[in-house]
C-alpha positions, 0 to 999 in steps of 0.5 A: 334296491333298498327296501322303501319305507312308506308312511301310511298315516297311522301305520308304517310300511317297513321291510320285514326284519330280524335283527338286533333292533327289530325281530319280526320272527315272533309275529310272523310265526304267530300270524301263520299259526292262526287257523284262517291264515294257515287255512288260506296261506298254507303254501308259505310253509311258515310253521316254525321260527326257522321258516320264518327266518327264511321267509325274512331272508327271502323277502330281503332278497327280494328287494336286493335283486328287485324281484319282490317288494314286501312289507311288515305293516306297523303301528306308527306308535307302538312299532307292532307288526299289524299285517304283511304285504307282499308284491310278487311276480313282478314283470318290470317289461310288461309292468305287471305284479301280484299281491299277497297279503294278511292280517295279524288275527287280533287286528283284523276287521280295523281297516289295517290292510286296505289303508296300508295296501292302498298306500303300497299300491301308490307306491307300486303305481307311481314310483315303480310305474307298474301298470296292473296288480292282480289279487287272488283269494279263495272264494271262501275268504270273505275277508280277502274279498272285502280287502280287494273291494275296499282297495279298488280292485275289479272282479275278472273272474273265477279260477276253477279249482285253483287252490287247496283249502282244507284239504279240498280243491276250491275255486279263487276269485281273480281281481286287478287294479290298474294304475289308471283306476280311480283311487278308491274311497277308503271304507272302514 
């Protein structure tokens, strides 16, 4: 499948890229160098330009082989990358998927990710006919909790000692959103 671009008002979602026109590598390295991003997404292992380049290749292959859909969330005017969204663990038969996302540090708290994620979920539920999308985050990651709430996810439970944060086992919260759930009211 070719990558899908999504218009989300003041933001647009496009494939992650590193080519002669657009290079997302510096923005990805910057995002993962941030203390909070590294704390909660350390398993991604993006700690260098080479690792960011491999991330882009992995995301590109996900589109190509239809097992992962991903977007760089960009400012519609400046084209600056503000956030990232990855729909992964896609089970086309059962119509299930999981989302992972992050926001560039200087753009947190501005409503970027809830707006962009709701737009991406509209495509996932509509065009791709996915029925259920899950979202997990460490219990101490209050920013992720706010994103889940603003995007209309329902809290389903707590996964005991599911992740490691700051070298300590930590519980994760499990949320889900169904295609049949009502559209959330956008909160800022």
